[in-house]
Every structure is written in C-alpha cells, then in structure tokens.
C-alpha positions in Angstrom: -11.3 -47.3 -37.4 -14.3 -45.4 -36.1 -14.5 -44.2 -32.5 -16.4 -46.3 -30.1 -19.0 -44.8 -27.8 -16.5 -44.5 -24.9 -14.0 -42.5 -27.0 -16.8 -40.2 -28.2 -18.1 -39.6 -24.7 -14.7 -38.9 -23.3 -13.8 -36.6 -26.2 -17.0 -34.6 -25.6 -15.5 -33.4 -22.3 -18.6 -34.3 -20.4 -17.1 -36.9 -18.1 -14.3 -34.5 -17.1 -16.8 -31.7 -16.4 -18.7 -34.2 -14.3 -15.6 -35.1 -12.4 -14.6 -31.4 -11.9 -18.2 -30.7 -10.6 -17.8 -33.5 -8.0 -14.5 -32.1 -6.8 -16.0 -28.6 -6.5 -18.9 -30.0 -4.4 -16.4 -31.9 -2.2 -14.5 -28.6 -1.7 -17.7 -26.9 -0.4 -18.7 -25.1 -3.6 -22.1 -24.7 -5.1 -22.1 -25.4 -8.8 -24.3 -23.5 -11.1 -23.5 -25.3 -14.4 -22.1 -23.5 -17.4 -21.6 -19.7 -17.3 -22.9 -17.9 -20.4 -21.6 -14.5 -21.3 -21.6 -12.1 -24.3 -18.6 -11.0 -26.4 -19.1 -7.3 -27.3 -17.8 -5.8 -30.5 -18.4 -2.7 -32.7 -20.9 -4.6 -34.8 -22.6 -7.2 -32.6 -22.8 -9.2 -29.4 -22.4 -12.9 -29.5 -23.1 -15.4 -26.8 -20.4 -17.9 -25.5 -20.0 -19.9 -22.4 -17.5 -21.3 -19.9 -18.0 -24.9 -18.9 -18.6 -24.5 -15.1 -19.3 -21.7 -12.6 -19.2 -22.3 -8.8 -19.3 -20.3 -5.6 -18.0 -20.9 -2.1 -19.2 -18.9 0.8 -16.7 -18.3 3.6 -18.5 -18.6 6.8 -18.1 -16.3 9.8 -17.5 -19.2 12.2 -20.7 -18.4 14.2 -24.2 -19.9 14.4 -26.1 -17.1 12.6 -25.7 -18.6 9.2 -23.8 -15.5 7.9 -20.7 -15.4 5.7 -17.8 -12.9 5.5 -16.8 -13.3 1.9 -17.3 -15.4 -1.2 -15.0 -17.1 -3.7 -16.2 -17.6 -7.3 -14.6 -19.8 -9.8 -15.2 -20.4 -13.5 -13.6 -23.6 -15.0 -12.9 -24.4 -18.6 -12.4 -28.2 -18.8 -10.3 -29.9 -21.5 -10.1 -33.7 -21.8 -7.2 -35.1 -23.6 -6.3 -38.6 -24.8 -3.7 -40.4 -22.7 -0.8 -39.9 -25.2 -1.1 -36.0 -25.0 0.9 -33.8 -22.6 0.8 -30.0 -22.1 4.3 -28.5 -22.2 5.0 -25.0 -20.8 7.9 -22.6 -21.0 9.0 -21.2 -17.7 9.3 -17.4 -17.1 13.1 -16.8 -17.0 12.8 -13.1 -16.4 14.0 -11.4 -13.3 10.9 -11.0 -11.2 11.2 -7.2 -11.2 11.1 -7.2 -15.0 8.7 -10.0 -15.7 5.4 -9.4 -17.5 3.8 -12.0 -15.1 2.0 -10.7 -12.0 0.3 -12.1 -8.9 -3.2 -12.0 -10.2 -4.3 -15.7 -10.6 -6.6 -15.2 -7.6 -8.5 -11.9 -8.2 -9.3 -9.6 -5.3 -11.3 -6.4 -5.2 -10.4 -4.0 -2.4 -12.3 -1.1 -4.2 -15.5 -3.1 -4.3 -15.9 -3.9 -0.6 -16.6 -2.0 2.7 -14.2 -4.3 4.5 -10.4 -4.5 4.8 -8.4 -7.6 4.1 -4.7 -8.6 3.9 -3.9 -8.6 0.2 -0.4 -10.1 0.9 -2.1 -13.4 1.7 -3.7 -13.4 -1.8 -0.3 -12.6 -3.4 1.3 -15.5 -1.5 -1.3 -17.9 -2.9 -0.6 -16.8 -6.5 3.2 -17.0 -6.0 3.2 -20.7 -5.0 2.7 -21.9 -8.6 5.5 -21.8 -11.2 5.1 -19.0 -13.7 4.8 -20.0 -17.4 5.1 -17.8 -20.5 3.5 -20.2 -23.1 2.1 -23.6 -23.5 1.6 -26.2 -26.2 -0.2 -29.5 -26.5 2.1 -32.3 -27.6 0.9 -35.6 -29.0 3.8 -38.0 -28.5 2.5 -40.9 -30.5 2.0 -39.0 -33.8 4.6 -36.3 -33.1 2.2 -33.4 -33.4 2.1 -30.1 -31.5 -0.7 -27.6 -31.2 -1.1 -24.3 -29.3 -4.6 -23.2 -30.3 -6.6 -25.3 -27.9 -4.8 -23.9 -24.8 -5.1 -20.4 -26.2 -8.8 -20.8 -27.0 -9.6 -22.1 -23.5 -7.7 -19.2 -21.8 -9.6 -16.7 -24.0 -12.9 -18.3 -23.0 -12.0 -17.5 -19.4 -10.6 -14.1 -20.2 -13.6 -12.9 -22.1 -16.0 -14.2 -19.4 -14.3 -12.3 -16.6 -15.5 -8.7 -17.2 -19.2 -9.7 -17.0 -18.6 -11.9 -14.0 -16.8 -9.1 -12.2 -19.5 -6.6 -13.1 -22.2 -8.9 -11.8 -20.6 -9.0 -8.3 -19.7 -5.4 -8.4 -23.4 -4.3 -9.0 -24.5 -6.3 -6.0 -21.7 -4.9 -3.9 -22.6 -1.3 -4.8 -26.4 -1.6 -4.4 -26.7 -3.2 -1.0 -26.2 -1.9 2.6 -22.5 -1.2 3.4 -22.6 -4.0 6.0 -23.4 -6.5 3.3 -20.8 -5.2 0.9 -18.5 -8.1 1.7 -15.2 -9.0 -0.1 -15.4 -11.3 -3.1 -12.7 -13.1 -4.9 -12.6 -14.8 -8.4 -10.4 -17.7 -9.4 -10.6 -18.7 -13.1 -9.2 -22.2 -13.8 -8.3 -24.2 -16.9 -8.6 -27.8 -15.9 -7.3 -30.8 -17.8 -6.5 -34.4 -17.4 -3.4 -34.1 -19.5 -0.1 -34.3 -17.7 1.4 -30.8 -17.2 5.2 -30.5 -17.8 7.5 -27.5 -17.4 10.6 -27.3 -19.5 13.8 -27.1 -17.4 15.1 -23.6 -16.9 18.6 -24.3 -18.2 17.5 -26.4 -21.1 19.4 -26.0 -24.4 18.5 -26.8 -28.0 21.3 -29.4 -28.0 19.7 -31.2 -25.0 16.3 -31.3 -26.8 17.9 -32.9 -29.8 19.7 -35.4 -27.6 16.6 -36.3 -25.5 15.0 -39.7 -25.7 11.7 -38.7 -24.0 10.0 -35.8 -22.3 11.4 -36.8 -18.9 14.9 -35.8 -20.1 13.9 -32.2 -20.7 10.9 -31.4 -18.5 9.4 -32.0 -15.1 5.8 -32.9 -14.2 3.9 -30.1 -12.3 0.5 -30.0 -10.8 -0.4 -26.5 -11.9 1.2 -23.5 -13.7 0.4 -19.8 -13.5 0.2 -19.0 -17.2 0.8 -15.4 -18.5 -1.4 -14.7 -21.5 -1.4 -11.2 -22.9 -4.5 -9.9 -24.7 -5.1 -7.8 -27.9 -7.2 -4.8 -28.8 -10.4 -6.8 -29.3 -10.5 -7.9 -25.7 -9.7 -4.3 -24.5 -12.7 -3.1 -26.4 -14.9 -5.9 -25.1 -13.8 -5.1 -21.5 -14.3 -1.4 -22.0 -17.9 -1.8 -23.0 -18.7 -4.1 -20.1 -17.2 -1.7 -17.5 -18.6 1.4 -19.2 -22.1 -0.1 -18.5 -21.1 -0.8 -15.0 -19.8 2.7 -14.5 -23.0 4.2 -15.8 -25.0 2.0 -13.4 -22.8 2.9 -10.4 -22.9 6.6 -11.2 -26.7 6.8 -11.0 -28.7 9.3 -9.1 -28.8 7.3 -5.9 -25.2 7.1 -4.4 -24.1 3.5 -3.7 -21.4 1.9 -1.7 -18.7 2.7 -4.3 -19.1 6.4 -3.7 -18.6 5.9 0.0 -15.6 3.6 -0.6 -14.1 6.2 -2.9 -14.3 8.9 -0.2 -12.8 6.5 2.3 -9.9 5.5 0.0 -9.3 8.9 -1.4 -5.5 9.4 -1.5 -4.9 5.8 -0.3 -4.9 3.4 -3.3 -6.3 2.7 -6.7 -9.1 4.1 -8.7 -12.7 3.0 -9.1 -14.0 1.7 -12.3 -15.6 4.9 -13.4 -12.3 6.7 -13.2 -10.4 4.0 -15.1 -9.7 5.3 -18.5 -8.0 2.1 -19.6 -11.4 0.4 -20.0 -10.3 -2.4 -17.7 -11.7 -3.3 -14.2 -11.6 -0.7 -11.4 -9.1 -1.1 -8.7 -6.4 -2.7 -10.9 -3.7 -0.3 -11.8 -2.3 -2.9 -14.3 -3.9 -5.3 -16.7 -2.6 -8.5 -15.1 -6.0 -9.4 -13.8 -6.9 -10.5 -17.3 -3.5 -12.0 -18.2 -2.8 -14.6 -15.5 -4.6 -18.0 -15.5 -4.0 -21.1 -13.4 -3.8 -24.3 -15.5 -4.4 -27.2 -13.3 -4.2 -31.0 -13.6 -7.6 -32.5 -12.6 -5.8 -34.6 -9.9 -4.5 -31.5 -8.2 -7.7 -29.4 -8.4 -9.0 -30.2 -4.9 -5.6 -29.0 -3.4 -5.7 -25.8 -5.4 -9.2 -25.0 -4.2 -8.4 -25.7 -0.6 -5.3 -23.6 -0.8 -7.3 -20.6 -2.3 -9.9 -20.9 0.5 -7.1 -21.0 3.2 -5.5 -17.9 1.7 -8.7 -16.0 1.8 -9.5 -17.1 5.4 -6.0 -15.9 6.3 -6.5 -12.6 4.5 -9.7 -12.0 6.4 -8.4 -12.7 9.9 -8.1 -9.0 10.8 -10.9 -7.9 8.4 -13.0 -5.0 9.6 -15.8 -2.8 8.2 -14.4 0.6 7.5 -17.1 2.1 5.2 -20.6 2.9 6.6 -23.8 4.6 5.6 -23.4 8.3 5.1 -25.3 9.1 8.3 -23.4 6.6 10.5 -20.4 7.3 12.7 -17.2 5.6 11.7 -15.7 5.6 15.2 -16.6 2.0 15.6 -15.7 -0.6 13.0 -17.3 -4.0 12.6 -15.2 -7.1 12.0 -16.3 -9.6 9.4 -17.0 -12.1 12.2 -19.6 -9.7 13.6 -17.7 -8.3 16.5 -17.3 -4.5 17.2 -14.1 -2.7 18.0 -12.8 0.9 18.1 -11.4 2.3 14.8 
C-alpha cells in the first residue's frame, strides 16, 4: 500500500521542524532557518546543513535595549512513526571515571571580556540522565537501528566548529565592552518516546519482558555521550586553524587582551591549542555531549537553559578593557560600575 500525502508530509520532517520553530519562538528565540556549514577534508569541502538555527538575547533588565549575553541553538529534528521508540543505555560508570562530561551547554570563558559563574552551567548539564548509546526500535516489525541517531548527532557535531568560530570572530573584533558571553546548545529533537534502560537490568530480565515498560523508563531528555573519530578532529582543526590565523592578525583583538588577563589562571586560547579543537576547552567533551530531547519537553529544556545562564550572569562583571584604559573599575553586565 502506497503512502498517502499525510504520511509523506510527516516523514519529510517538515511538520516537526515547523513545530520546533513555533516552540523556539514562544521561548523568546529568533529563528534563522536551516544552518549550512562545510565539512573540511584533505581533498575537498562539502556543504551540509542542520535543520534549524536560533538565537536568544538575554536582556540586561533595563530600558536601553541592550543585552548581556546570547544563547544560540542548532536543532536537528527527527520525526518518527508512532510505533518507534528511542532506547538509551545509561552511563553506569563512577562519575570520576566516566567519559561523559558536563558540556551539553557550551560556554566560552576565553572568548569574553566578562566573568560568569560556570558552576551554574554545569548544574544545567547535570540535570539530564547521561547515556552512552542509543538505538531506534520499531516495535511492530521488531527492527532496531542505530544509524539515524548517530547521523543526526554527527550533523550537530560537524556544524559546531564553524558556529563557534563565527561567534568567536565577532567577539575578538569588537570593543571589549561588547565582547559579551555567548553560549551554544545543540539539540537533537524527536517526537519519538525516549526510554532509558534500567540500571540494574539483566539479560534474563530482557528475555522475560513482555513490553518495553518492563525494562525501561520514559524520560524527557538524555545527555548522550558520542565520541568522535579522526575525520572530525581534522575537520575541527582546519576550522580553528583559520580562526587562529584571523585572531593573530596585525591588529590585536580582544583575545590578546583576554589572554593577558587570564595568564596563569585557566585554559588556553584557540591559537595555543595543539589538539586542533576549540580554544578554552582542555578536553574534547564539547564535541561529545549532545542533548536528545522529546519535542514535548523542548520548551522546558530551553527555559531551563535560559535560567541557568541568567543565574551564571548574576555577578558578571567586565574585567578586560582596551589597552589604554584603567582596570581599577569593572563594569557589570547590567551596566553598573563597581570597584575591581
């Protein structure tokens, strides 16, 4: 039996993208449509895209129309038929030895002239159950697939370096007062029910189970750990090498000032990062952690991310200034002045 028009339209993913757009707008985001990016290799550069890109500007709370930070999100949307569920394996490792890390919401302390409380960002990331792997299970036909989840995560992963580099160039080129914090939240959004296998599940219990409810629990979102291979490392290296060359130009930018301020305090800037990954991240987790969200829970995830950033910025203050300006007075992100 051939598909009718409704099945074809739903399978295209367009209605889900439209629904996700509506949710983003309701949450105060501005939606730009799809986000195109290039995958770099030794031989060529090929264009791909993520379904949606959106920005939210966190206002200062005053009447001057200014903002104190921005939150960017890229969303890959996957519509699934009602008989499909996504099943995830929990991370059973001791937290001190787990490959997972609190990077679902990306923050960039080395790309801003302002301070913020990074612990609030970590708290946001830690509220979602960590998962090590996911599959798509079609209950009616008894089929399981991993490739679609992996492909969607890779779309987000490969888009991240160019997105980070775009914001970083803007941060480096402007006046230090305008070098505000930015945050990035990549999301894999689906209408499929998300289920996490129970931590003490045994193979015998799976064999004895009559349905998925016997061995798993429904969750709204999971923080999926997804390691990358050499191809992505090379892709990322090329993107950030171009960024480093731009930022090391003849005219010193904000990153040179930030480096002097942070010298001996934390991290390294992108031009000193010999791993080929993004500056300021001493580990690769920023390209390995991805929130997978059920469409019904998306609004709550977005609001929670906004709240975490507002909390992180409560005591935010400008600490890096033009080279000829005294740093005895610092400027808070709400525009007020106070002694350093």
